[in-house]
C-alpha positions, 0 to 999 in steps of 0.5 A: 360341714355347714358349708356342704349343707349350704351347697346342697340347699343351693343345689336343691333351690336351683333344681326347684326353680328350674322345674318351676320354670320348665313347668311354666314354660310347658303350660304356656307353650302354644298348642300350635306354632302358626306359620307365616301366611307367606308360607302357608295360609291357615283358615278356620271353617265352622263345622256346625253350619250347613254343608253348603256354607262349609264348602262355600267357605272352603272354596272362597279360602282356596281362591284367596290362597291361590291369589296369594300363591301359597298353600292352604290349610283348612281347620274345621272347628265348632263355631264357638271356638273360632274367636278363641283360636284367633286370639290364640293365634292358631289361624290367620283368619276365619273363612266362616263369615262374622256379622259385621254389625256385631263386631267383637272388640278383640278382632279385625274384619275384612270387607263384606262379601255376602248379605244374610237375612236371619229368620225364625224357622218353625214347623208350619203344622204349628201356630205361626209366631208373629213377633219376637215376644211370642217366642218367650216360653217356647223351646228354642235352640241355636248353634253355640257361638254362631251368628244366630246366637249372637243375634239372640244375645243382642235381642235379649236386651229388648226381651230379657226373659228370652231363653234358648239352648246353646247347642255345641254338638249339633249343626244348623241342619240338625236344628232345622231338622228338629224343628221339622220333626217337632222336637224343637219349637223354633230355631234361627237360621239365615234365608239360604240355610232355610231355603236349602233345608226346605227341600228336605223338610217341606213343613219348614217355614219362616215366621218372620225376619229377625233384625235387618239384613246384615253383611258378613266378612272374614275375621282376623286376630286383633294384631293381624299383619296389615299386609294380610288385611290389605291383601284380603281387601284387594282380593275381594275387590278383584273377585267382585269386579271379575264376577268370580264371587257372584259365580261362587255364590250361584254355585252353592246357593243359586238353586236353593229355592228352585223346587216347590215343597211338594216337588221336593217331597215327592223327589225324596219319596221316589229316591226310596221307592223308585231309584233303587230299581234303576240305580245300578244302571245310573252307576254303570252309565256314570262310570262309562262316561266318568260322571257322577251317577247322581248327576245322570239320575238327576237328569233322568228325574227331571226328564221323566221322574224315573218313568222308563215308559214316559212319552211326550206329545212331541214323541220324545220317549223313555227314561231320558226322554230321547228324541228319535234323532238323538236315539238314532245318533246314539244307536238306541234300538228301544227308547223304552228300555231303561238301561239303554236309555240311561246309557244313551243319555249319559253318552250324549251328555259326554258328546256335548261336553266334548263339543263345548269350547274347551276353555270353559271350566267346571262347573260351568261346563256341566251346567252349560252342557245340560242347557244344550242337552235341553235346547240344542248346542246351536241355541246355547251358543246363541245365548252365549253370544247374546250374553257377551253382547250384553256385557256378561261372561259367556262362559259363566252359567250365572250370566248366561242363564239371565239371557237364555229366556230372551231366545224367545224374544223377537227383539233378540232372536232375530239377530241370532244365528239359530233363531227362536228357542224356549230358553227359559225352559233350559234355565228351569231344566238346569236349575232343577237338575242342580237341586236334585243333584244336590239332594241326591248327594246328601241323601246317598252321600255316605255310601260309595265311590271315591271319584271326585267331580269338579261340579260336586257341591258337598263333601261325602264321607269317602269323596270330598268336594275338593281334594281334602287330605289330612295333613301330616304333623298336625298332632297339636290339633288332634281334637280337631279336623285339620286338612290341606285343601288343594285342587 
């Protein structure tokens, strides 16, 4: 009997220990089994910065995956979760850059690829702070875990009574909007973020720079594979040397400061007042030529400010400011008819794009075609020839736009086939359209078409900038937005 009781107790103890071991294993089971980066690259991207920062990081990560010839998975997360997720081996790296002058001891870092200037943003209708000490006692907010908060933490050593709100549910764009609307006194953001949002909120202003300009780079877990770190260094060396990095920076940030505050404010006002009258015409034209209607609308605004009766002293007329020659070519009967003008302008752009060298890829193809829309294809071909002679990439807008203004310089145009042209006007024309298009993409971004365009800058609700699609089998990240990213 006693032996029987002992056996029962041993059995009970065994079951207890088994349950304890099971519970310990279950509690410490990783949320996500990270695949080898040789099979799939997993990158974290901060979801609480600006739309351009987010898309830039995604595209840069995609180029790295292409370089490695592996699939890419993008995981969108709050900035304050990135370091923890890297330490928990839930991703191979963060594609949202970390300041390299504020390195954490438990992370490794890739090479610098961008320089940022942190600045204090304020509402210009309020007194301008001149130094950091004047921020004390005012309402300041930054995104939790962001580079901006890390900067404030460092500054607290100099100014112990400096306080701020650490926001985990707002983006950098949200906080800049609050400053513009008077709900916050100040926030920190980098110069690109402020310039971009200044197009939407003309009363946003910069008080002063905070600290010195800093380089940013990717972050990796402390025990990341040395081969992955080495591949990262080789990748950035390659895209710096072949100018791909410069092209990508120009694509997302090159047009940020093109518009004067009053011009941007007027454009926003007209999107509510005038655009609705003609939007259906832009949409119809966009579908006819397989272009984003917002791009056609941006061209029209640059040309005529959406005035169908506009006429210049050189007799270009109408919504798209067509010359008589172009109107005849496109079969236009009445250049002052808005619908007819818009469709003709869209089809003319389509013709130009088809006549451009077909090896030119997007978005370069669209920007170069727009410059030809403005100055003529012959002159843009001259600009491409000149760019190549000067050692630049004739297929890259970021290089061609540097040399376009020289079409008005006898030193250069006398040695070109088509002679003199107002190349500087073409640069302004294209860069303004890029800015207007970016603004329209944001202002009208939650509403419509599911067609993706290769020059698209920002993701819209039903229309991501890249082919983002939810990846099956990622339930372990059920509280996060997880995507596969491909072209």
